[in-house]
C-alpha positions as CSV (number, residue, x, y, z in Angstrom):
1,X,0.0,0.0,0.0
2,X,2.9,2.3,0.7
3,X,4.2,1.8,-2.9
4,X,0.8,2.4,-4.3
5,X,0.3,5.6,-2.3
6,X,3.8,6.9,-3.2
7,X,3.3,6.4,-6.9
8,X,-0.3,7.8,-6.7
9,X,1.0,10.9,-4.9
10,X,3.8,11.3,-7.5
11,X,1.3,11.1,-10.4
12,X,-1.0,13.6,-8.5
13,X,1.7,16.2,-7.9
14,X,3.7,15.8,-11.1
15,X,3.0,17.7,-14.3
16,X,1.5,15.5,-17.0
17,X,2.9,15.4,-20.5
18,X,-0.5,16.2,-22.0
19,X,-1.7,19.5,-20.6
20,X,-5.4,18.7,-21.1
21,X,-5.0,15.9,-18.5
22,X,-3.8,18.6,-16.0
23,X,-6.8,20.7,-16.9
24,X,-9.2,17.8,-16.4
25,X,-7.7,17.0,-13.1
26,X,-8.0,20.6,-11.9
27,X,-11.5,20.9,-13.2
28,X,-12.4,17.7,-11.3
29,X,-10.8,18.9,-8.1
30,X,-12.3,22.4,-8.3
31,X,-15.7,21.0,-9.2
32,X,-15.6,18.7,-6.2
33,X,-14.5,21.5,-3.9
34,X,-17.3,23.9,-5.1
35,X,-19.9,21.1,-4.9
36,X,-18.9,20.2,-1.4
37,X,-18.8,23.8,-0.3
38,X,-22.2,24.5,-1.9
39,X,-23.7,21.4,-0.4
40,X,-22.8,22.2,3.2
41,X,-23.8,25.8,2.9
42,X,-27.2,25.0,1.5
43,X,-27.8,22.3,4.2
44,X,-26.7,24.9,6.8
45,X,-29.2,27.4,5.4
46,X,-32.0,24.8,5.9
47,X,-30.8,24.1,9.4
48,X,-30.8,27.9,10.1
49,X,-34.3,28.2,8.7
50,X,-35.6,25.4,11.0
51,X,-33.9,27.0,13.9
52,X,-35.3,30.4,13.1
53,X,-38.9,29.0,12.8
54,X,-38.5,27.2,16.1
55,X,-37.3,30.4,17.8
56,X,-40.4,32.3,16.4
57,X,-42.8,29.5,17.4
58,X,-41.3,29.3,20.9
59,X,-42.4,32.9,21.5
60,X,-46.1,31.9,20.9
61,X,-46.6,28.2,21.1
62,X,-46.2,26.0,24.3
63,X,-43.6,23.3,24.6
64,X,-46.4,20.7,24.7
65,X,-50.1,21.0,23.8
66,X,-52.9,18.7,25.0
67,X,-56.0,18.6,22.6
68,X,-58.6,16.4,21.2
69,X,-57.7,13.9,18.5
70,X,-61.1,14.7,16.9
71,X,-63.4,17.6,17.9
72,X,-63.0,21.1,19.1
73,X,-63.6,21.5,22.9
74,X,-63.5,19.3,26.0
75,X,-64.2,19.6,29.7
76,X,-61.3,20.9,31.7
77,X,-61.9,18.1,34.2
78,X,-60.9,15.5,31.6
79,X,-57.3,16.4,32.3
80,X,-55.8,15.7,35.8
81,X,-53.8,19.0,36.1
82,X,-52.3,18.1,39.4
83,X,-50.6,14.9,38.1
84,X,-49.1,16.8,35.2
85,X,-47.9,19.7,37.4
86,X,-46.2,17.2,39.7
87,X,-44.0,15.8,36.9
88,X,-40.4,16.8,37.1
89,X,-39.6,19.5,34.4
90,X,-43.1,20.8,34.1
91,X,-43.2,24.5,34.9
92,X,-46.8,25.4,34.2
93,X,-50.2,24.4,32.7
94,X,-52.5,26.9,31.0
95,X,-56.0,26.1,29.7
96,X,-56.9,27.9,26.5
97,X,-59.9,28.3,24.3
98,X,-59.6,29.6,20.7
99,X,-61.9,30.1,17.8
100,X,-62.5,32.5,14.9
101,X,-64.3,35.7,15.8
102,X,-65.2,39.0,14.1
103,X,-63.5,42.1,15.5
104,X,-64.8,45.6,14.8
105,X,-63.1,48.9,15.5
106,X,-65.0,52.0,14.4
107,X,-65.6,51.4,10.7
108,X,-63.1,48.5,10.3
109,X,-63.7,44.8,10.5
110,X,-61.5,41.8,10.6
111,X,-61.9,38.0,11.3
112,X,-59.3,36.9,13.8
113,X,-58.4,33.9,15.9
114,X,-59.5,34.9,19.4
115,X,-57.4,33.0,21.9
116,X,-58.5,33.0,25.6
117,X,-55.8,32.1,28.1
118,X,-56.1,31.3,31.8
119,X,-54.3,33.1,34.6
120,X,-50.6,32.3,34.8
121,X,-50.2,32.6,31.0
122,X,-48.1,35.8,31.4
123,X,-45.8,34.0,33.8
124,X,-44.9,31.1,31.5
125,X,-45.1,32.5,27.9
126,X,-42.3,34.2,26.0
127,X,-44.6,36.5,24.1
128,X,-43.9,39.3,26.4
129,X,-40.5,39.6,24.8
130,X,-42.3,40.3,21.5
131,X,-44.6,43.1,22.8
132,X,-43.7,46.2,20.9
133,X,-46.4,48.6,22.2
134,X,-48.1,48.6,25.6
135,X,-47.8,45.7,28.1
136,X,-49.0,42.1,28.5
137,X,-51.7,42.7,31.1
138,X,-54.9,40.8,30.1
139,X,-56.8,41.6,33.3
140,X,-56.4,44.5,35.8
141,X,-58.8,45.2,38.7
142,X,-61.5,43.0,37.1
143,X,-61.2,44.7,33.7
144,X,-60.4,42.5,30.7
145,X,-57.9,43.6,28.0
146,X,-56.7,42.2,24.7
147,X,-53.2,41.8,23.3
148,X,-53.3,42.1,19.5
149,X,-51.0,41.2,16.7
150,X,-49.4,44.1,14.7
151,X,-51.1,43.0,11.5
152,X,-54.5,43.1,13.3
153,X,-53.6,46.6,14.5
154,X,-52.9,47.7,11.0
155,X,-56.0,46.2,9.5
156,X,-58.3,47.8,12.1
157,X,-56.3,51.0,12.3
158,X,-56.1,51.0,16.1
159,X,-54.0,53.9,17.3
160,X,-51.2,53.2,19.8
161,X,-52.2,53.4,23.5
162,X,-56.0,53.4,22.8
163,X,-57.8,53.8,26.2
164,X,-61.2,55.1,25.3
165,X,-62.7,53.4,22.3
166,X,-62.9,49.6,22.7
167,X,-62.8,46.8,20.2
168,X,-66.1,45.1,19.6
169,X,-65.8,41.3,19.4
170,X,-68.7,39.2,17.8
171,X,-69.3,35.5,17.7
172,X,-72.4,33.7,16.2
173,X,-74.6,32.0,18.7
174,X,-77.4,30.9,16.4
175,X,-76.4,30.3,12.8
176,X,-80.0,29.5,11.8
177,X,-81.2,33.1,12.6
178,X,-78.1,34.8,11.3
179,X,-79.7,36.0,8.1
180,X,-83.0,36.9,9.7
181,X,-81.7,38.9,12.6
182,X,-77.9,39.3,12.6
183,X,-77.8,41.4,15.8
184,X,-79.7,38.9,18.0
185,X,-77.8,35.9,16.6
186,X,-74.4,37.2,17.7
187,X,-72.7,37.3,21.1
188,X,-71.0,40.6,21.5
189,X,-68.4,41.9,24.0
190,X,-66.2,44.9,24.2
191,X,-62.5,44.9,25.1
192,X,-59.7,47.5,25.2
193,X,-56.3,46.6,23.7
194,X,-53.5,46.5,26.3
195,X,-50.6,46.1,23.8
196,X,-49.3,44.9,20.4
197,X,-47.0,42.0,19.7
198,X,-44.9,41.4,16.6
199,X,-43.6,37.8,16.0
200,X,-44.2,36.6,12.5
201,X,-46.8,37.4,9.8
202,X,-49.1,34.4,10.5
203,X,-49.4,35.3,14.2
204,X,-49.4,39.0,13.8
205,X,-52.2,39.1,11.2
206,X,-54.5,36.6,12.9
207,X,-54.2,36.4,16.7
208,X,-55.9,38.4,19.5
209,X,-55.3,37.2,23.1
210,X,-57.9,37.7,25.8
211,X,-58.6,36.2,29.2
212,X,-60.1,32.7,29.2
213,X,-63.3,33.8,30.9
214,X,-63.9,36.5,28.3
215,X,-63.5,33.9,25.5
216,X,-65.8,31.3,27.2
217,X,-68.5,33.9,27.8
218,X,-68.3,35.2,24.2
219,X,-68.3,31.6,22.7
220,X,-71.1,30.5,25.1
221,X,-69.0,27.7,26.5
222,X,-68.5,27.3,30.2
223,X,-65.8,25.1,31.8
224,X,-64.6,23.9,28.4
225,X,-61.3,24.5,26.6
226,X,-59.9,23.7,23.2
227,X,-56.4,22.8,24.6
228,X,-54.1,22.7,27.6
229,X,-50.7,24.3,27.1
230,X,-47.8,22.7,29.0
231,X,-44.7,24.8,29.6
232,X,-41.4,23.1,30.6
233,X,-38.3,24.1,32.4
234,X,-35.2,24.8,30.3
235,X,-33.3,21.9,28.8
236,X,-36.1,19.4,29.4
237,X,-36.7,16.8,26.7
238,X,-40.3,17.5,25.4
239,X,-40.6,14.0,23.9
240,X,-39.8,12.3,27.2
241,X,-42.3,14.4,29.2
242,X,-44.9,14.0,26.4
243,X,-44.9,10.2,27.0
244,X,-45.3,10.7,30.7
245,X,-48.2,13.1,30.2
246,X,-49.9,10.8,27.7
247,X,-50.1,8.1,30.3
248,X,-52.4,10.4,32.4
249,X,-54.8,11.3,29.6
250,X,-57.9,9.6,28.4
251,X,-57.6,8.0,24.9
252,X,-59.5,10.8,23.1
253,X,-56.8,13.3,24.0
254,X,-53.3,13.6,22.5
255,X,-50.1,15.5,23.3
256,X,-48.1,17.4,20.6
257,X,-44.6,18.8,20.8
258,X,-44.0,22.2,19.3
259,X,-42.6,20.6,16.1
260,X,-45.7,18.4,15.8
261,X,-47.9,21.5,16.1
262,X,-46.3,22.7,12.9
263,X,-45.6,19.3,11.4
264,X,-46.7,20.2,7.8
265,X,-44.3,23.1,7.7
266,X,-41.3,21.2,9.0
267,X,-42.1,18.2,6.8
268,X,-42.1,20.5,3.8
269,X,-38.7,21.9,4.8
270,X,-37.3,18.4,5.2
271,X,-38.6,17.3,1.8
272,X,-37.0,20.3,0.2
273,X,-33.8,19.5,2.0
274,X,-34.0,15.9,0.7
275,X,-34.5,17.1,-2.9
276,X,-31.6,19.5,-2.6
277,X,-29.4,16.6,-1.4
278,X,-30.5,14.6,-4.4
279,X,-29.8,17.5,-6.8
280,X,-26.3,18.0,-5.5
281,X,-25.7,14.2,-5.6
282,X,-26.4,14.1,-9.3
283,X,-24.4,17.3,-9.8
284,X,-21.4,15.8,-8.1
285,X,-21.9,12.6,-10.2
286,X,-21.6,14.8,-13.3
287,X,-18.5,16.6,-11.9
288,X,-16.9,13.2,-11.1
289,X,-16.8,12.5,-14.9
290,X,-13.9,14.9,-15.1
291,X,-12.0,12.7,-12.6
292,X,-13.0,9.6,-14.7
293,X,-11.6,11.1,-17.9
294,X,-8.5,12.5,-16.3
295,X,-7.6,9.1,-14.8
296,X,-8.4,7.3,-18.1
297,X,-6.1,9.7,-20.1
298,X,-3.4,9.4,-17.4
299,X,-3.5,5.6,-17.7
300,X,-3.0,5.9,-21.5
301,X,-0.2,8.4,-21.0
302,X,1.6,6.1,-18.5
303,X,1.4,2.9,-20.6
304,X,5.1,2.6,-20.8
305,X,5.6,3.2,-17.0
306,X,2.9,0.6,-16.3
307,X,4.5,-1.9,-18.5
308,X,7.9,-1.3,-16.8
309,X,6.2,-1.8,-13.4
310,X,4.6,-5.0,-14.5
311,X,7.9,-6.3,-15.9
312,X,9.5,-5.6,-12.6
313,X,6.9,-7.8,-10.9
314,X,4.2,-5.3,-10.0
315,X,0.8,-7.1,-10.3
316,X,-2.5,-5.7,-11.7
317,X,-3.6,-5.2,-8.1
318,X,-0.8,-2.7,-7.4
319,X,-1.6,-0.8,-10.5
320,X,-5.3,-0.8,-9.7
321,X,-4.5,0.6,-6.2
322,X,-2.3,3.3,-7.7
323,X,-5.0,4.7,-9.9
324,X,-7.8,4.2,-7.3
325,X,-5.7,6.2,-4.8
326,X,-5.0,8.8,-7.4
327,X,-8.8,9.3,-7.8
328,X,-9.2,9.4,-4.0
329,X,-6.4,12.0,-3.8
330,X,-8.1,14.3,-6.3
331,X,-11.5,13.8,-4.7
332,X,-10.2,14.0,-1.1
333,X,-8.3,17.2,-1.8
334,X,-11.4,18.7,-3.4
335,X,-13.6,17.6,-0.4
336,X,-11.2,19.1,2.2
337,X,-10.8,22.3,0.3
338,X,-14.6,22.5,-0.3
339,X,-15.5,21.8,3.3
340,X,-13.0,24.5,4.5
341,X,-14.5,27.0,2.1
342,X,-18.0,26.0,3.2
343,X,-17.0,26.4,6.9
344,X,-15.4,29.8,6.3
345,X,-18.4,31.2,4.4
346,X,-20.8,29.6,6.9
347,X,-19.0,31.1,9.8
348,X,-19.0,34.6,8.2
349,X,-22.8,34.3,7.5
350,X,-23.7,32.8,10.9
351,X,-21.8,35.2,13.1
352,X,-21.3,38.3,10.9
353,X,-24.3,38.3,8.5
354,X,-22.3,38.2,5.3
355,X,-25.5,38.2,3.1
356,X,-28.4,40.3,4.4
357,X,-32.0,39.7,3.7
358,X,-32.4,43.1,2.1
359,X,-36.0,43.3,3.3
360,X,-37.1,46.0,5.7
361,X,-38.8,44.7,8.9
362,X,-37.8,41.1,8.1
363,X,-37.8,38.6,11.0
364,X,-34.0,38.3,10.5
365,X,-31.4,40.8,9.2
366,X,-29.4,38.2,7.4
367,X,-30.2,34.8,5.9
368,X,-30.4,32.3,8.7
369,X,-27.6,29.6,8.8
370,X,-26.6,27.0,11.3
371,X,-23.7,24.7,10.7
372,X,-23.9,21.2,12.1
373,X,-20.9,18.8,12.3
374,X,-23.0,15.8,11.0
375,X,-23.7,17.7,7.7
376,X,-20.0,18.2,7.1
377,X,-19.2,14.6,8.0
378,X,-21.9,13.1,5.8
379,X,-21.3,15.5,2.9
380,X,-17.6,14.6,3.0
381,X,-18.2,10.9,3.0
382,X,-20.7,11.0,0.2
383,X,-18.5,13.2,-2.1
384,X,-15.5,11.0,-1.2
385,X,-17.4,7.9,-2.2
386,X,-18.7,9.4,-5.4
387,X,-15.1,10.3,-6.5
388,X,-14.0,6.8,-5.5
389,X,-16.7,5.2,-7.6
390,X,-15.6,7.4,-10.6
391,X,-12.1,6.0,-10.2
392,X,-12.9,2.3,-10.3
393,X,-13.2,1.9,-14.1
394,X,-10.1,3.8,-15.0
395,X,-8.1,1.9,-12.3
396,X,-9.3,-1.4,-13.7
397,X,-8.4,-0.3,-17.2
398,X,-5.0,0.7,-16.1
399,X,-4.4,-2.7,-14.5
400,X,-5.2,-4.4,-17.8
401,X,-2.9,-2.0,-19.7
402,X,-0.1,-3.0,-17.4
403,X,-0.5,-6.6,-18.4
404,X,-0.4,-6.0,-22.1
405,X,2.7,-3.7,-22.0
406,X,4.5,-6.0,-19.7
407,X,4.2,-8.7,-22.4
408,X,5.5,-6.3,-25.1
409,X,8.5,-5.2,-23.0
410,X,9.4,-8.8,-22.2
C-alpha cells in the first residue's frame, strides 16, 4: 500500500505530458471543492431556517399541547392537572380556548383567531419579549384587556395606547337566525387593547389574546377548553415528558410537541432538504466524470511506465490501487478544500451576517444559517465515495494495460 500511495501521490503532484490531463484534473478537483462547499452551505441554510422558525414559534406556542384527537372542545376536568404539574420538568399548565371571531373597531372589521388564556399565562409565555407597544396585562382590577398582533392593529387602524374606544368582538350564537336577525344571533363583547405584539406574519395578522373567561363567555362555552398548554423548564426533553403526560390522559386526548404542532411546515422543509441533497448528488456525479476522464487519459499516457512496473513484478492489483488512490487524492483534496471554504463562508454568515435579507422589517437581518458537524461529515463521506466510484473503471483499465505492455516489453 505504501508503494501504491507513493506512486499515486507522484502522479497527482507531477505535471503531465499532455496539458489537457492537468486541466481535467484541476476541473475535477475544483468541481468537487465547489460542490462540497455549496452542499454544506445549503444544508446549513435549511438548518438555520428550521432554527429560526423554532425560535419564532417558541415565542407563541407552548412546549407541549394537549388537545382532542377529533373535535373542538372538551371539559377541563378531563385532564388531571395536578398529576401533570407534579411531573419533574413541568413549569406550568395553562387552559386555552380559541376560535374565529369578528372584531370591529370604528368602521373597520377583521376576522381573527381569538385565543382565551387562563391566569398564569403571562408568567410562562415568552410572548412578552415580542410586545412592541403597551404591556401584556390581560386583566387588571377586574377589567379585561386584549393583546393584539401588529397585523391586526394595522387592519383595524387601532392607534397606539388606545384607552377610550374599545374593540367590539362578535361570535355567532345561532347560525339559523343569522340571516333573519344578525344582531340577536351574535354574542358581543367589548374589550380594550393593552398592547401589540410582533412575532411573525401568521401570528401578527390573525391572533388576539384575551382572558379565558372572556372567550368562554363570548363563545357561550363554560368550563370547556380547546387545549391545555404545557410549559417546561429549560433543557427538558419534550418527547420524554410527552410520553409521561400521555399516560395520564384519556384515549381521546393527545399531546403534541412544538414541532408536531407545525408538522406540515417542518415536513415541507425536510422534503425540500432531501431534494436539494439529491440534486447535489447528481451534480457531483456529473462533476466526477472529469476525474474519470482524467484518470483514463493518465492511464493511456503512463502505458510505458505501467509496462515497466509489470515487468518488474508489479501485479495488476498494485496498478489498480495506484489509480484508485489517485482518484481518492483528487476527490479527497477537493472535499477538504470545499469543506474548509464552506465552513469559512458559513462562519461569516452565521456570526457576521455576510449576506443580508435586504428586506425591511424582516424577521432576521441576514439569511439564517446554522452549521452542524454531521452535515460536514456526511457530505464529505458522500462526495469522497462518489469520486472513489468514478475512479474504479479507470483503475481497472490501467491494471489491464499494465499486463499488455509487460508482455510487449518482455
